Every structure is written in C-alpha cells, then in structure tokens.
N, C-alpha and C positions, 0 to 999 in steps of 0.2 A: 377919540371915542371915550365916553365916560364910563367909569366902572361903578357898579352898584353893589353895595354891601348889604346883604340881608341881615336884619337883626330880629331876634325873636324875644319877646318879653312874655314871661309867664307870671301871672298873678296867682298866688297861692292863698287860698282861704283856709285858715286854721280853725278847726272846730274841735273844742274839747269834748271828749266823750262824756255822756251822762252816766254817772256811776250811782247805782242804787243797790241797797241790800235786798230789795224785793225781786221776785222772779219775773224778769221782763222777757217778752217774746216766748212765753210758755203758753202752749195751746191746751185748752180744756175742752173735752168732748161733753156734749149734752145730748139728750134724746132728740132734740130738734136740729142739731148741727154742731157748731163749735165756735169758740171765741179765742182770740189771741191777744194778750196784752202787749201792745207795741211800745208804749212808754207810760211812765207814771212819775208824777212829781207832786209836790205839795199843792193840794187843792184840785188836781186834775188827773185823769187817766184816759188813755187813748186805746181803744180796742178795735180789732178787725173781727166782725161777726159774720158768720156764714150760716144761713138758714136753708135747710133742705126743702125742695119743692113739696108743697102741700103741708108743711109743718108750721107751727107757730109757738111763740114763747108764751109764758103764762100772762094772764091779766094781772098786772102788778103795780106796785107803788113804792117809792123810796122816800124816806123821811129826810135824808141828808144830802141828796144830790139831784141835780138836773142833768139832762142828757141832750146832746145834739146828734142827730143821725143823718149821715150823708150816704146816699145809695151809689155804689160803685158799679154794680151790675145786677140785673134781674129786676123784679118788681116787688115792692113792699106795700102791704096793706097795713096801715097804722091806725090804731085807735088811741086817741089821746083825749081824756075827759069824755065829753059828749060828741066829739068829732071823729069821723073816719075819713081817711084820704088814701089814695093810691099814689105812690111815688115811683119814679123810674130813674134811670141812670142820670147822675149829676143833680138830682133834686134832694132837698133836705127838709128836716122838720126839727122842732124844738119841743122837748118834754120838760115842763117845769117840775120842780120837786113837789112832792105830796099830790101828784096827779096820777090817777089810774091810767095805765097805758098797756098796749100790746103790740107786738110786731109779728107779722105773718107773711109767709111767702105763698101767694096764690098762683104763682107761675109754674113753669115746667123746667126751668133751669135754676141752679142755686142762686139765692139772694146773697150778695156780698155788700156789706156796708161798713162804714167807719163810724164808731161811736166815740164822742168826746164827753166825758163825765166831768162835772164841776161840783165841788162841794167840800164841806169840812171833813166828811167821812165817806170813803169810797169802797168799803168792804162789801163782799158778796152777801153778807148776812143782813144787809140793809134792804131786804126785799120782803115786802108784804104781798103774798100771793092771794088773789081773790078767786081765781079759777085757773086750773092747770090740766092739760091733756095727759099729763104723765104722773098724776096722783102725787104731786109734791106740795099740795096745800096742807096747812095744819088744820085739823078739824077737831 
C-alpha cells in the first residue's frame, strides 16, 4: 500500500504599506452626504463618495484635475458639459478637467461611488461653483 504525504505550499505576497503625511481614510461630512479619501499619491486621489437620496453636489468645475466616477450602488444622475446621463451599479463616466459637472442622487437609497482624481493639483480649493443648493457659491 502506497503512502501519500500531503504538502502545503503557501505563497505569500508582500505589499509595502503606503505611507503619506496626508490624512488618508478621513471622512468629511457635507450637506449632500460625505466623502472619504481612501488613498492619495502624486498626481492621483481616490475617494469613496456617498450622496443622500434626493441630494446633489454643486454644479462645478476644476482647473487642475479630471475625475473618473464608478457607481458602486444606487443611481447617479450626472451632468457633464452639455450631456446628462443616468448611471447604475458598475457603470462609470469620465469628467475632463475644465468641464462643468454635477453629481445627483435621484433615487431612494444612498448613492455610493468611487472617484479617481488625476491631475497636478488635487486640493479641495480647486472647485469653481456655478450653482449650489447649499449657498456655497461665491457671489
């Protein structure tokens, strides 16, 4: 009778942690919902954005960054330039820099999306607001 010897091989993937002096994974509350910075590096920032049902962000533009939005759950109404689209789970869109855009949740459940920003400057002060439901436009 033959004897079998079981061997187990484990492959270990070593990933170095990303260390940054910026506050990563900090959630900021807004009147329309909240966002959390998941990761930030040179030239990019990744956020998780949650928009309350019936709320929307300002109609805005950025001089120094573009954005990619991927819907995780809920429904997004997106205005980008002259176009308006509805996006659902696992659908995405691209917002070029210097393009007026707005994100809205027309649904009854929270809208959750992942935003990937790319650009030379990614500060929150690179927002030109054209219209805002919460009186945050400069006039």
